Z-matrix of the N, CA and C atoms (Angstrom, degrees):
N
C 1 1.445
C 2 1.534 1 110.96
N 3 1.315 2 116.27 1 -46.30
C 4 1.463 3 119.48 2 177.78
C 5 1.524 4 110.25 3 -65.93
N 6 1.331 5 116.12 4 -38.86
C 7 1.464 6 119.95 5 -179.39
C 8 1.522 7 111.35 6 -64.64
N 9 1.323 8 117.24 7 -36.57
C 10 1.464 9 121.23 8 179.62
C 11 1.534 10 109.89 9 -65.69
N 12 1.321 11 116.85 10 -45.55
C 13 1.463 12 120.58 11 -179.68
C 14 1.535 13 110.29 12 -64.08
N 15 1.319 14 116.02 13 -40.45
C 16 1.459 15 120.43 14 179.80
C 17 1.520 16 110.67 15 -65.83
N 18 1.329 17 117.67 16 -41.48
C 19 1.457 18 118.75 17 -179.92
C 20 1.519 19 111.88 18 -69.26
N 21 1.336 20 119.05 19 -31.28
C 22 1.467 21 120.90 20 176.04
C 23 1.535 22 109.89 21 -65.84
N 24 1.334 23 115.80 22 -41.97
C 25 1.461 24 120.22 23 -179.32
C 26 1.531 25 110.21 24 -65.65
N 27 1.330 26 117.33 25 -43.35
C 28 1.449 27 121.39 26 -177.44
C 29 1.517 28 113.51 27 -72.36
N 30 1.333 29 118.12 28 -19.93
C 31 1.462 30 121.27 29 178.72
C 32 1.524 31 111.55 30 -75.82
N 33 1.308 32 117.38 31 -21.54
C 34 1.466 33 121.10 32 179.92
C 35 1.529 34 109.62 33 -74.49
N 36 1.340 35 117.72 34 127.41
C 37 1.458 36 122.33 35 -179.28
C 38 1.524 37 111.02 36 -65.53
N 39 1.324 38 116.58 37 -36.07
C 40 1.472 39 120.22 38 179.08
C 41 1.526 40 110.27 39 -61.45
N 42 1.308 41 116.42 40 -44.97
C 43 1.462 42 121.20 41 -178.01
C 44 1.518 43 110.49 42 -62.62
N 45 1.322 44 115.91 43 -43.12
C 46 1.462 45 119.47 44 -179.80
C 47 1.527 46 110.34 45 -64.36
N 48 1.335 47 116.85 46 -41.29
C 49 1.465 48 119.98 47 178.26
C 50 1.531 49 111.58 48 -63.79
N 51 1.318 50 117.15 49 -41.34
C 52 1.466 51 121.28 50 179.12
C 53 1.525 52 110.41 51 -64.75
N 54 1.336 53 117.39 52 -43.07
C 55 1.462 54 120.86 53 178.70
C 56 1.538 55 110.97 54 -64.71
N 57 1.322 56 116.59 55 -41.44
C 58 1.464 57 120.34 56 178.90
C 59 1.531 58 110.52 57 -64.74
N 60 1.336 59 116.61 58 -42.74
C 61 1.463 60 120.54 59 178.93
C 62 1.529 61 110.64 60 -63.64
N 63 1.324 62 117.35 61 -40.27
C 64 1.468 63 121.08 62 179.24
C 65 1.528 64 110.29 63 -64.96
N 66 1.324 65 117.01 64 -41.64
C 67 1.462 66 120.68 65 178.96
C 68 1.530 67 110.59 66 -64.63
N 69 1.330 68 116.02 67 -43.37
C 70 1.456 69 120.90 68 178.64
C 71 1.523 70 111.35 69 -62.95
N 72 1.314 71 116.77 70 -42.16
C 73 1.462 72 121.58 71 177.71
C 74 1.529 73 110.67 72 -61.83
N 75 1.314 74 116.80 73 -42.56
C 76 1.465 75 120.61 74 178.09
C 77 1.514 76 112.14 75 -60.84
N 78 1.335 77 116.63 76 -44.06
C 79 1.461 78 121.05 77 178.70
C 80 1.525 79 110.54 78 -63.98
N 81 1.328 80 116.82 79 -43.52
C 82 1.468 81 120.50 80 178.99
C 83 1.525 82 111.63 81 -61.53
N 84 1.320 83 117.04 82 -42.21
C 85 1.470 84 120.44 83 179.23
C 86 1.528 85 111.10 84 -62.79
N 87 1.336 86 116.56 85 -39.40
C 88 1.462 87 119.62 86 178.42
C 89 1.525 88 110.44 87 -65.89
N 90 1.321 89 117.21 88 -41.20
C 91 1.467 90 120.55 89 179.39
C 92 1.516 91 111.60 90 -65.78
N 93 1.324 92 117.57 91 -41.87
C 94 1.468 93 121.38 92 179.46
C 95 1.522 94 110.07 93 -63.65
N 96 1.308 95 117.55 94 -43.69
C 97 1.466 96 121.01 95 178.48
C 98 1.513 97 111.66 96 -61.22
N 99 1.319 98 116.97 97 -40.70
C 100 1.455 99 121.69 98 179.80
C 101 1.525 100 110.91 99 -70.23
N 102 1.324 101 118.13 100 -37.80
C 103 1.461 102 122.55 101 179.71
C 104 1.523 103 111.00 102 -65.35
N 105 1.325 104 117.76 103 -39.08
C 106 1.464 105 120.05 104 179.72
C 107 1.512 106 111.15 105 -61.51
N 108 1.335 107 118.59 106 -39.89
C 109 1.454 108 121.29 107 178.84
C 110 1.518 109 110.09 108 -64.50
N 111 1.342 110 117.66 109 -43.61
C 112 1.455 111 120.91 110 179.41
C 113 1.519 112 110.20 111 -64.26
N 114 1.328 113 118.03 112 -41.79
C 115 1.454 114 122.36 113 -179.94
C 116 1.523 115 110.19 114 -62.98
N 117 1.335 116 117.58 115 -42.79
C 118 1.463 117 120.67 116 177.80
C 119 1.520 118 110.64 117 -59.72
N 120 1.327 119 116.45 118 -43.18
C 121 1.459 120 120.78 119 -179.29
C 122 1.525 121 110.71 120 -66.28
N 123 1.340 122 117.20 121 -41.20
C 124 1.458 123 121.22 122 178.66
C 125 1.520 124 110.05 123 -64.65
N 126 1.336 125 117.76 124 -42.88
C 127 1.459 126 121.42 125 177.91
C 128 1.521 127 110.79 126 -61.04
N 129 1.326 128 116.30 127 -41.59
C 130 1.456 129 121.84 128 -179.98
C 131 1.528 130 110.56 129 -63.52
N 132 1.320 131 117.44 130 -43.16
C 133 1.463 132 121.75 131 178.89
C 134 1.527 133 110.02 132 -65.36
N 135 1.334 134 117.10 133 -45.73
C 136 1.464 135 121.36 134 -179.69
C 137 1.525 136 111.40 135 -60.41
N 138 1.322 137 115.75 136 -40.64
C 139 1.464 138 120.24 137 178.73
C 140 1.524 139 110.46 138 -64.57
N 141 1.323 140 116.85 139 -42.73
C 142 1.464 141 121.18 140 178.82
C 143 1.528 142 110.41 141 -64.14
N 144 1.348 143 116.71 142 -45.15
C 145 1.455 144 120.67 143 179.49
C 146 1.533 145 110.80 144 -59.42
N 147 1.335 146 116.96 145 -44.08
C 148 1.470 147 121.03 146 179.74
C 149 1.531 148 110.75 147 -62.24
N 150 1.328 149 116.55 148 -40.23
C 151 1.468 150 121.09 149 179.44
C 152 1.540 151 110.30 150 -63.42
N 153 1.322 152 116.49 151 -46.85
C 154 1.466 153 120.76 152 -179.11
C 155 1.528 154 110.30 153 -66.77
N 156 1.340 155 116.86 154 -41.12
C 157 1.469 156 120.06 155 177.49
C 158 1.525 157 111.10 156 -57.15
N 159 1.322 158 116.29 157 -43.76
C 160 1.469 159 121.01 158 179.81
C 161 1.534 160 111.01 159 -61.69
N 162 1.332 161 116.26 160 -44.83
C 163 1.467 162 119.71 161 179.72
C 164 1.522 163 111.50 162 -63.91
N 165 1.326 164 116.85 163 -40.73
C 166 1.465 165 120.46 164 179.98
C 167 1.530 166 110.00 165 -67.16
N 168 1.341 167 116.84 166 -42.46
C 169 1.464 168 119.99 167 177.92
C 170 1.523 169 111.12 168 -56.62
N 171 1.333 170 116.54 169 -45.06
C 172 1.459 171 120.54 170 179.89
C 173 1.528 172 111.02 171 -63.50
N 174 1.331 173 116.82 172 -42.14
C 175 1.461 174 121.36 173 -178.70
C 176 1.520 175 111.44 174 -65.97
N 177 1.337 176 116.87 175 -48.25
C 178 1.467 177 120.52 176 -178.16
C 179 1.523 178 110.30 177 -67.78
N 180 1.321 179 117.35 178 -36.40
C 181 1.467 180 120.78 179 176.89
C 182 1.530 181 110.16 180 -61.28
N 183 1.324 182 116.58 181 -39.89
C 184 1.463 183 120.69 182 178.25
C 185 1.531 184 110.63 183 -67.54
N 186 1.327 185 117.20 184 -32.05
C 187 1.462 186 121.27 185 -179.14
C 188 1.530 187 112.37 186 -77.74
N 189 1.345 188 116.38 187 -40.45
C 190 1.464 189 120.68 188 -170.27
C 191 1.514 190 114.41 189 -115.33
N 192 1.312 191 117.04 190 -22.85
C 193 1.460 192 120.56 191 -173.60
C 194 1.521 193 110.47 192 77.12
N 195 1.309 194 116.18 193 168.54
C 196 1.459 195 120.31 194 178.69
C 197 1.525 196 113.13 195 78.52
N 198 1.329 197 114.39 196 -179.20
C 199 1.458 198 121.09 197 -178.89
C 200 1.526 199 110.05 198 -75.82
N 201 1.343 200 116.04 199 141.38
C 202 1.456 201 122.29 200 -178.79
C 203 1.527 202 108.73 201 -130.26
N 204 1.328 203 116.45 202 136.74
C 205 1.463 204 122.44 203 174.56
C 206 1.520 205 108.05 204 -119.68
N 207 1.328 206 116.25 205 135.96
C 208 1.459 207 120.65 206 -177.04
C 209 1.523 208 110.01 207 -134.18
N 210 1.326 209 115.62 208 140.11
C 211 1.463 210 122.01 209 171.56
C 212 1.519 211 107.15 210 -124.40
N 213 1.328 212 116.41 211 127.94
C 214 1.457 213 122.55 212 177.53
C 215 1.523 214 107.94 213 -120.46
N 216 1.320 215 116.25 214 135.15
C 217 1.457 216 121.33 215 176.76
C 218 1.522 217 108.55 216 -118.81
N 219 1.337 218 115.60 217 125.48
C 220 1.468 219 120.56 218 178.83
C 221 1.524 220 109.30 219 -104.25
N 222 1.325 221 115.60 220 151.57
C 223 1.471 222 121.20 221 -175.08
C 224 1.522 223 112.93 222 -82.22
N 225 1.310 224 118.51 223 -45.14
C 226 1.460 225 121.74 224 -179.68
C 227 1.516 226 109.00 225 -156.21
N 228 1.343 227 116.55 226 169.39
C 229 1.460 228 121.52 227 -176.84
C 230 1.514 229 113.62 228 -70.20
N 231 1.329 230 114.63 229 174.04
C 232 1.467 231 119.04 230 -179.62
C 233 1.524 232 109.82 231 -64.78
N 234 1.305 233 114.89 232 154.41
C 235 1.457 234 121.71 233 -177.37
C 236 1.520 235 108.93 234 -125.50
N 237 1.319 236 116.62 235 130.14
C 238 1.457 237 121.14 236 178.57
C 239 1.524 238 108.92 237 -104.12
N 240 1.318 239 116.40 238 131.57
C 241 1.457 240 121.68 239 177.85
C 242 1.523 241 107.68 240 -106.80
N 243 1.332 242 116.32 241 134.56
C 244 1.455 243 122.38 242 -174.04
C 245 1.519 244 111.51 243 -108.69
N 246 1.351 245 114.97 244 152.46
C 247 1.459 246 121.27 245 177.53
C 248 1.523 247 109.17 246 -66.89
N 249 1.338 248 115.86 247 140.78
C 250 1.468 249 121.27 248 -178.38
C 251 1.524 250 109.67 249 -130.96
N 252 1.340 251 115.30 250 142.43
C 253 1.459 252 121.98 251 169.80
C 254 1.517 253 106.40 252 -97.36
N 255 1.330 254 116.68 253 118.67
C 256 1.455 255 120.51 254 -177.88
C 257 1.517 256 109.80 255 -111.47
N 258 1.300 257 114.65 256 132.95
C 259 1.458 258 121.45 257 171.53
C 260 1.520 259 106.84 258 -125.83
N 261 1.320 260 115.85 259 176.00
C 262 1.464 261 119.39 260 -179.75
C 263 1.530 262 111.20 261 -62.62
N 264 1.330 263 116.91 262 -30.96
C 265 1.465 264 120.68 263 -175.38
C 266 1.525 265 113.85 264 -95.02
N 267 1.344 266 117.81 265 -29.05
C 268 1.464 267 118.10 266 -172.46
C 269 1.523 268 112.18 267 -151.70
N 270 1.328 269 113.85 268 174.57
C 271 1.455 270 122.24 269 177.02
C 272 1.523 271 107.28 270 -138.56
N 273 1.345 272 117.10 271 127.46
C 274 1.461 273 120.98 272 -178.92
C 275 1.521 274 109.85 273 -128.38
N 276 1.336 275 115.81 274 142.46
C 277 1.456 276 121.47 275 176.58
C 278 1.524 277 109.10 276 -74.72
N 279 1.331 278 116.46 277 135.60
C 280 1.466 279 121.86 278 179.61
C 281 1.532 280 108.50 279 -77.14
N 282 1.335 281 116.56 280 131.98
C 283 1.461 282 122.40 281 179.65
C 284 1.519 283 110.45 282 -113.21
N 285 1.330 284 115.07 283 146.21
C 286 1.455 285 121.72 284 173.45
C 287 1.517 286 106.68 285 -136.19
N 288 1.318 287 117.20 286 119.77
C 289 1.471 288 122.72 287 -175.89
C 290 1.524 289 111.45 288 55.49
N 291 1.328 290 116.53 289 35.71
C 292 1.459 291 121.68 290 176.53
C 293 1.514 292 115.05 291 83.54
N 294 1.339 293 117.73 292 -2.15
C 295 1.466 294 120.95 293 -179.51
C 296 1.525 295 109.82 294 -115.12
N 297 1.334 296 117.21 295 147.57
C 298 1.466 297 119.06 296 177.90
C 299 1.527 298 111.18 297 -65.40
N 300 1.324 299 116.28 298 146.97
C 301 1.460 300 122.15 299 -179.92
C 302 1.527 301 108.37 300 -90.22
N 303 1.339 302 116.41 301 117.26
C 304 1.462 303 121.81 302 -179.99
C 305 1.522 304 109.36 303 -78.98
N 306 1.323 305 116.60 304 131.33
C 307 1.453 306 122.10 305 177.00
C 308 1.522 307 109.32 306 -90.19
N 309 1.331 308 115.70 307 -45.35
C 310 1.458 309 120.14 308 177.39
C 311 1.521 310 109.89 309 -161.40
N 312 1.321 311 114.70 310 159.30
C 313 1.456 312 121.88 311 176.57
C 314 1.515 313 107.35 312 -120.42
N 315 1.321 314 115.94 313 127.03
C 316 1.455 315 122.34 314 -178.11
C 317 1.524 316 108.46 315 -99.14
N 318 1.334 317 116.64 316 129.50
C 319 1.471 318 122.12 317 179.90
C 320 1.522 319 109.88 318 -67.15
N 321 1.336 320 116.89 319 158.63
C 322 1.461 321 119.81 320 176.11
C 323 1.536 322 111.52 321 -58.40
N 324 1.309 323 116.65 322 151.84
C 325 1.457 324 122.12 323 179.48
C 326 1.528 325 108.76 324 -85.39
N 327 1.314 326 116.58 325 128.61
C 328 1.462 327 121.37 326 179.68
C 329 1.527 328 108.65 327 -83.32
N 330 1.332 329 115.96 328 124.83
C 331 1.469 330 121.49 329 179.35
C 332 1.518 331 112.02 330 -86.52
N 333 1.328 332 117.08 331 -37.45
C 334 1.454 333 119.07 332 -176.66
C 335 1.515 334 112.34 333 -163.17
N 336 1.342 335 115.24 334 156.06
C 337 1.465 336 121.77 335 179.50
C 338 1.527 337 107.54 336 -135.38
N 339 1.326 338 116.08 337 132.09
C 340 1.457 339 122.06 338 173.59
C 341 1.522 340 107.95 339 -118.75
N 342 1.333 341 116.66 340 131.90
C 343 1.464 342 122.32 341 -179.86
C 344 1.521 343 108.50 342 -125.37
N 345 1.327 344 115.89 343 128.39
C 346 1.460 345 121.94 344 174.82
C 347 1.530 346 105.81 345 -118.18
N 348 1.345 347 116.00 346 118.83
C 349 1.468 348 118.89 347 -176.07
C 350 1.520 349 111.13 348 -151.82
N 351 1.333 350 114.59 349 168.52
C 352 1.457 351 122.02 350 175.57
C 353 1.529 352 108.29 351 -60.84
N 354 1.303 353 117.29 352 134.13
C 355 1.468 354 123.25 353 -179.80
C 356 1.530 355 113.81 354 64.99
N 357 1.314 356 118.60 355 17.00
C 358 1.464 357 121.28 356 179.19
C 359 1.512 358 112.90 357 -66.28
N 360 1.337 359 117.08 358 -17.97
C 361 1.458 360 120.92 359 177.62
C 362 1.521 361 113.04 360 -81.44
N 363 1.325 362 117.45 361 -13.91
C 364 1.468 363 122.29 362 178.02
C 365 1.531 364 108.09 363 -72.78
N 366 1.340 365 118.47 364 123.13
C 367 1.474 366 120.88 365 -177.08
C 368 1.532 367 114.25 366 -56.35
N 369 1.325 368 117.84 367 -36.39
C 370 1.473 369 120.56 368 -179.88
C 371 1.529 370 110.52 369 -68.02
N 372 1.332 371 116.83 370 -42.15
C 373 1.472 372 121.14 371 178.62
C 374 1.526 373 109.50 372 -66.20
N 375 1.320 374 114.98 373 -44.55
C 376 1.470 375 120.60 374 179.36
C 377 1.535 376 110.54 375 -58.17
N 378 1.325 377 116.95 376 -45.50
C 379 1.469 378 121.34 377 -179.79
C 380 1.531 379 111.19 378 -63.16
N 381 1.358 380 117.02 379 -44.02
C 382 1.470 381 120.14 380 -179.75
C 383 1.524 382 111.17 381 -61.81
N 384 1.330 383 116.96 382 -44.63
C 385 1.474 384 120.62 383 -179.80
C 386 1.524 385 109.94 384 -65.59
N 387 1.328 386 116.69 385 -45.28
C 388 1.470 387 121.09 386 -179.50
C 389 1.523 388 110.72 387 -60.23
N 390 1.327 389 117.70 388 -45.76
C 391 1.468 390 121.31 389 179.59
C 392 1.525 391 110.94 390 -63.95
N 393 1.331 392 117.10 391 -41.19
C 394 1.467 393 120.33 392 -179.83
C 395 1.532 394 110.97 393 -63.03
N 396 1.323 395 116.38 394 -45.33
C 397 1.468 396 119.86 395 -178.36
C 398 1.528 397 112.03 396 -70.93
N 399 1.323 398 116.76 397 -38.95
C 400 1.468 399 120.35 398 178.18
C 401 1.529 400 110.40 399 -62.07
N 402 1.332 401 115.92 400 -40.51
C 403 1.461 402 120.74 401 179.34
C 404 1.526 403 111.53 402 -69.78
N 405 1.317 404 116.53 403 -46.45
C 406 1.471 405 120.65 404 -175.14
C 407 1.529 406 112.97 405 -69.70
N 408 1.331 407 117.29 406 -36.06
C 409 1.472 408 120.03 407 -172.66
C 410 1.524 409 114.22 408 -114.48
N 411 1.320 410 118.00 409 0.66
C 412 1.458 411 120.42 410 177.64
C 413 1.522 412 113.00 411 65.17
N 414 1.328 413 116.05 412 30.93
C 415 1.459 414 121.88 413 -179.38
C 416 1.521 415 108.10 414 -101.84
N 417 1.321 416 116.72 415 136.76
C 418 1.460 417 120.80 416 177.19
C 419 1.528 418 109.94 417 -59.64
N 420 1.323 419 116.68 418 142.54
C 421 1.467 420 120.13 419 179.10
C 422 1.528 421 111.16 420 -61.34
N 423 1.324 422 117.59 421 -22.94
C 424 1.463 423 121.35 422 177.41
C 425 1.533 424 111.41 423 -69.81
N 426 1.324 425 117.28 424 -16.41
C 427 1.468 426 121.78 425 -179.52
C 428 1.535 427 111.97 426 -103.65
N 429 1.333 428 116.41 427 13.27
C 430 1.462 429 121.41 428 177.84
C 431 1.521 430 107.84 429 -120.18
N 432 1.334 431 115.67 430 127.00
C 433 1.461 432 121.12 431 -179.31
C 434 1.523 433 108.40 432 -121.43
N 435 1.321 434 115.82 433 125.26
C 436 1.472 435 121.11 434 179.11
C 437 1.525 436 107.51 435 -121.05
N 438 1.327 437 115.70 436 132.29
C 439 1.454 438 121.20 437 178.97
C 440 1.529 439 109.60 438 -140.57
N 441 1.338 440 115.26 439 166.55
C 442 1.461 441 118.75 440 -176.95
C 443 1.521 442 112.21 441 -87.54
N 444 1.303 443 114.19 442 153.97
C 445 1.453 444 123.23 443 177.83
C 446 1.519 445 108.67 444 -79.98
N 447 1.305 446 117.54 445 131.16
C 448 1.479 447 119.88 446 -179.21
C 449 1.486 448 110.79 447 -114.29
């Protein structure tokens, strides 16, 4: 009896079109929701990169003078770590007023830095800039490239 009613409904072209449209709409909504999260993360990374680039430009300009161009590449967005109550059997996030309690927020990891500046081709200048950036940002000197402005 149920199978007969179901087959009558599925034989109607209108019903099939409505079901297909509903399924397509559901998939689109899931994709849009997922895209917004990725876009937020990309915006957050871009904002962080721009902030770090500005700070590096100011620092290198103070060291060398002249115009400075900087490119910073970050690996992923900031990460927030939350307080947890741990017992032998379980682990629960600590809540305050219904929201998780943040313990700390870790900045994005910098993958690489490129600096273009006056005298960037001079090995002594290059070494000073590389050491300053490696120290300030915890980036390996192998991931910092300094070159001269042409």
